[in-house]
N, C-alpha and C positions, 0 to 999 in steps of 0.2 A: 504494500500500500504506500503510495507516495505521501510526502509530507503535506502537500496541498490538500489531499483527501483527508488526512488526519486532522488538520487544523481548520479546514473549511475555508471560507473566503472572507472572514472578518478581519478586524484590525490586527489580530495576532498573526495571522497568515501574511498580511501585508508587511508587518514589521520584520517577520522572519525572512521573508523574501529579500527585503532590503538589506538585512544583516548579512545574509549569505552572499549577496552581491558585493557588499563592502569587503567581506573577508576575501573573496576571490580577487577583488581589485588590489587589496594590499599585497597579496601574494604575487599577482602579476607585476605590480609596480616594483617589487623587490627584484624579481627576475629581470625586468627591463632595465633597472638601474645597473645590474651586473653586466648586461649586454652593452649598455652605453659606455661603461668603463672599459670593457673589452675592446670595443670599437675604437675608443680614444687611444688605447695602448697600441693597437695595430697601426693606427694613423701615425703615431710618433715613433714607431719602431721598437717598442718595448714588448718583447714576446716571451720572455722567460718566466714571468709571474702571471698568475691568473687574476681575475677581477676580485675574487674573494680576498686574496692576499693583498691586493692593492688597497682595497677598502679597509682591511685590517691595519695596514701601514698608515693610511689617512687618519683613522680613528685614534691610533696611538699618538701620533703627532710628536710633541715634545715631552710626553710623559714617559716615565719609567714604570713598568707594570709587570705583574705576574699574570699567568694564564687565568687564574681564578679571578683576578681583578677585572680582566677583560670581560668575563661573563657577568660579574656582579654589576659592573658599570654599564652593561648593556651594549658594549662595543661589538660583541661577537656572540652569536648564539649557536654556532655549529659544534657538533660533537667532535670534530677533528681539529680543534684549535691547537692542540699540541703538535699535530702533524704539520700544520701550516707554519707555526712558529719555528719548528725545527728546520723546515725547508727554507724559510726566510733567513735564518741564521746561517745555514749552509751556503746560501747564495750571496751572503754579504750585505743583506738589507737590514739586519739587526745584530746588535751585540747581545750577549747573554752572560749573566753572572749569577752564581749561587748566592742566595740571601745569607747574610751573616747569622741571623737569628735562627731561621728555619732552613737548614741545609737541603731539605727536600725541595724547597721552592726556588724557582729561577726567575730573576727579574730580567726584563728585556727592554731595550730602547733602540731607536733607529740609528743606523750608521749614516754617514753623508749620502750614500747611495739610497738608503731608505727615505731620507728627507727629500731627495730628488723625486722619488715616486710620490711622496706626500704632496709635493708642490704641483706635479702634473694633475693629480686628482683635485686639488684645491682650485687650480686654474679652470679645470673643466666645470666644477660646481659653480664657480663665480660667473663663467660665461652663461651657464644655464639660468642662474638667478637673474642676471641682467636681461636675458632673453625673455624670461617669464614676465618681468616687469615691463620691458620695452614693447613687447607684443601684446600687452594687456591680457595675458593668459590668466594671471592671478594677481590680485591686489595684496597690499600688506595686510589689510583686514581679512581677506579671504584666507591667506596663509595662516594668520593667527587663529581663525575659526577652525581650520582643518587641524592644526597642531593641537589646539585645545581639546577637540573631540577625540583625537587619537590618544592623547595623554589620559583622558578619562577612561577610554577603553583599556589602555595599558594598566591603569590602576585597578580596574575591575577584574581583569584577567589575573593580575598578580595576587589580588585578594582571594580569588577562587583557588589558586594554587596553595596559598598559605593557610586558608581557613577551612576549606571543605574537607580535606583529607586528614 
């Protein structure tokens, strides 16, 4: 039995339909973001790292972090964060150093080459931000509204994880 048949055609079904559409859009936007980054890297001739790794370098920026901090800060959600960090260290995009207090933990930060990748992504995002405004795709208020709604969803989902189980 389909969801529509279970819920009927009332306001609940309409909201659920919109919610499912929003979830699909968030997922598509994330995949599209990775494709945009991949295309930019092909354009500038950076082929040795993938879009997920480039986004990871962008999000780390000037910070020095552990893999655990990347997850808790919301910079990285993938289950293979350790793999990508290891590859980025091996390729010379990151330095790594064991923590003095907890020897099991490794802190990472960008090398000059990692900062170069960070800059490529930052410039791409700046061009996109300028284009969104200049072509009137999105206003400052529209962006604030979207961001506020997404933050409320994020808090709701986080609360579901913390308090339901």
